[in-house]
N, C-alpha and C positions, 0 to 999 in steps of 0.2 A: 504494499500500500504505499502510495507516494504522496507523502504530504510536504508543507513547505518548508519544514526542517528536516526533511530526509525521509528514506523509506523506513517504515515500522511494521511490524508483523500486524495482521488484521486484528486478531484477539486483543490488541492494544487499544482499539479504536473508542471503546466505551459508547454510552448514550450519544447518539449521532443526529443531529439535524441534517437530514439528508440533502435539502435544497434550500440555500438561504444566500443572502448577499450581504457583505460587509461594505463593499464599495459597489456603486452603479450610477452610469450617467446614461442619459438616452434623451433624444429629441422629442420623445414621445410623453416625457415625464419633466417638462420644464419646471426649474424651482424647486424640485424635488429630488435633487441629487444626494446620493450617498458619497460624500467626498471628504468627510471629516474624519481624520485618523482618532482624534479624541471621542469621538461619538461612536465611532467602531469599538474602541477599547472599553468604554462603558457598557455598549451592548453585550460584549463578551463576559464581562464581570457579572453582569445580571443573569445571563444565560448559565455561566458555571455556578452561581449561587442557587440556581433552580435545579440544578443536578446535571446539567449538560457537560460533556466530554468533547465533542468533536463537532465539526460544522463544515459542510462541504459548500463552498462559494462558486455557484454556477455562472459567475460572470465571466463572459469570454473575451476574445481580443476586441480592442478598440473601443471598450465600454467602462474604461476608468477603474481597472482592476485595482490599481495601487499595490501592485505586486510585492515593491520593495518595502511597503509597510508589514505585510503579511507576518513574516519571520518573527518581528520583533513584537507583534500582537499575540502570536502563538506563545513565545516564551513568557510574555508577561502575564498573560491570562490563565496559562495552563490548559488552554483549549486546543486541541489538534486542529488545524486547518488544512483542508484540501484545495487546491485551487484548480482552475479550469482554463484551458486553451478551446479552440473553436470560434465558431461564428453563430450570431444571433440573425434573426430576419433582417432583410435590409432597410426596413424603416427605422430601426434603432440605432442608425449610424447617420451622424452627420455628412452633409455633403462631401465628399472626396475622401474619406476615411478608408473606403474598401478598393479605392481606384487603383492605389499602387500594390496591391496583392497580386501574387502571380494567378495564372489560370486555374491552376491546381493548388490550392492552399495546404494540400497534405504535408508538404515539406515544413512548412511553418508550424503546423501542429505537432509534428514529429520533434522538431527543435525544442519547442517550448517544454514537451515532455521529457526531452532526454537531457538538453542541455540547460535550458532554464527561460523563463518568461522575458521577452525582449532580446532575447539572444539572436534572432533572425527576423527579417522583415523590417518595415518601418516602426519607429517607436510612436506610441500614442499616448494621449494623456492617461497618467495612472501606471504606466509602465516605464518610469524613469529609472536612471541609473541609481546604484546603490553602493555603498562602500564594500558590501559582502556579495558572494555570487548570488545570480538571480534565483529565486525559488523556481522549483521545477511544477508543472502543471501535474495533476494526479487523475484528471479525467479530461474527456472532450465533448463541449456542449454544442449542440446544433438545434435547429427549429424547424418545425413544420409549419404549415399555414393552416387556414381556416377549412377543415374538411377536405383538405388536399395538399399538394406538394407543387410549389412552384419551380422554374428553373433555378433560382437560387439555392432553394432549399435542395434539389437533386444534386447541386453541385457540390453544396458543404457537405452532405452526407456522404457523397461520393468520396470526397478527400477524408473526411472522418472514417468510414470504412478502411481505406489504405491506411491511415496512420494507426488505427486500432491494430492491422496485420502487422505493422512493423513494431509495436510496442506492447500490445495487450492492453492498452488502456481502456476503461469502459466508457460507454457513450451515453451522455444523459440528452434527453430530447424534449425540449419546449413543444408541448402541443398547445396549440392556439385554442384557448376556450375548452381545452381537454379533448378536441377533436382530431381525427385523423391517425388514430393510434394504429388501425391495422394497415392503413397505407404504408406508414412509417415501417411496420414490420416486414411488409410485403417489399420494400426496396431495401432495408439494410440487411435483413435477414434471408429474404428470398432471392434478390437479385445480387447483392453484394457480399453475401456469405458470412455476415457478422453472427456469430453465435448468439442466439436469443437471450442467454444468461449474462451477455455482455451489455445490454440494452436497458436503460432505465427511462420509462414513459413519465414525464412529469405532468402535473395538473389534472390527473385524472377526476379530481374531485370536482371540476369545473363543469364536467360533462358527466353527471351520474346515472351512467348507462350500464347496468348490470351484465349485460349481454357481451358489451364490447369489453368490459373489465374481464369477465370470465375468459373470452377468447385470448385476450392479451396474455392474461396469465397461464392458460393452456399452452400458448405458444413457448412460454418460457421467460418471458421478459419479466422485468421488475416493474412494479406499479408504484409510483410516488404520489402520495395524496400530500398537497401542500396549499399554502396561500391562505391561511387566516388573516393575514394583514389586508386583504383586498375587501373594501367595504362596498364595492359592487359585485361581489361573487358571493351570494348568501347561500353558500352550501355548506356550511360547517354543520348544520343541523341533519345535513343527510350522511355525514361522514361515518357516524358509527354504524348504519345499516349496510353501508358499501363495504365497510371492512368486515362486517359480521357475515354477509352474503359470501364473500370471497374465502373467509376462514372456515365457514361451513362446507363450502365446495374443496377444501382441502389445499387452498393456496396462501395459507398463514405465511408461508416461508417467502412469497413473493412481494410483500407489502413494505414500502419504506414510508417514512412520515418525516414531513419538513414544514418550514415557516415561510420560505419566499418573501421576506421583507424586501420591499423594492422601493420605497420612498422614505424620505426623512421623517414624515409625519407619524409613520407606522413604526418607527422604531419606540421600544419601551422606554428609552430615555428621555422619549419626547412625548410620552403619554399614551402611546400606541400598545398594540399587543407584542409587537416585535418578536425577537427570537425566544425569549422566556414562555411565551405564550404556549408553545408546543407541549412543554413539560408542565407547567403549571395548569392549564385548563384543558388542552385535548387529550392529553395522556389519561386523566382520570375519567374522562368520559368515554373514552375507548376501553379502559379496563372494565367499566361497568358492562360494556358490550361484548367483549370477547375474553376478558380476563387479565388480570396482571401478568402473567407468563406469558402469554402470546404477545402482548404489547411491547413487553421487555425484549422479546426475541426482534421484534420489528425495528426496535431502536439500536439493538447491539448487533446480533448475528446477522440479520438480513442486510444492514448496511455494511458490516464488515466482510460480508461475501461480494455485494454488489460493487464496491469500491475497491476490490482488490486488483491489483496490479500484476496480471499473468504476463511477465516480461518474456518476449520472443528472444532476448539475449540477456545476458548479465548486466545488471545495473552498471552506470558508468560510474 
């Protein structure tokens, strides 16, 4: 498992927020940038106080990852941090950010997984130089569209599959409003040959379709339920039923849980739910629905398997 402080054994991960953001900027979220290292540090302290041990930052290339800050934040908070390479949808980039990328971004993804974030390709905000070696990414983040895959999504997923084959890194997929899960699996696993258990489908709580959830789990993918920070996605109340249905069908080992904090006002330190909400509020509700042991395995064991790094070659 590749963290910003180096590789660790998966069993050291602890209670994991499987999808969140310490830093994030997007033209779609003006004035809500997650760009303050002090606020990120405070959020990590609050998460740690709630019992959290690890967080996976799904912020990809060009969206203000502040990669140079991540090792210090991990050391000071005691929270394990896994960072991402990859690309989001085109609409999340300011004009010109993607213009200098190669036609096949796979080499960029591989370099950030094996050499360090910012080690290849043009530098972007949040990936600045640091006195210490740049942290390496531990996952690849890509994104689908609403009920489909456009040309940008197919290009980035094809590159992500190539980078996975070179590194063994897991792929996390933003599903727009929770849709398109089966199209993503058809492309990544059917056409491009990525093993299904290396694919993490994000935001399935936003489209609480039990048939799609079950088919994705049957295919072998991990299903991430995340996003309580989103005031316009009123799906928290359906989450226990969705998780219980998957558990009853025998897929408790496919479920991941996360927070997906994407705006400054959503941070706990600013009065929002933030990262601690996953453990303070969602965990006890899920424990009532499926039991303490199952929820514990989702937070610990499932995350440790999903984000393990099955190296194609010995680590550098």
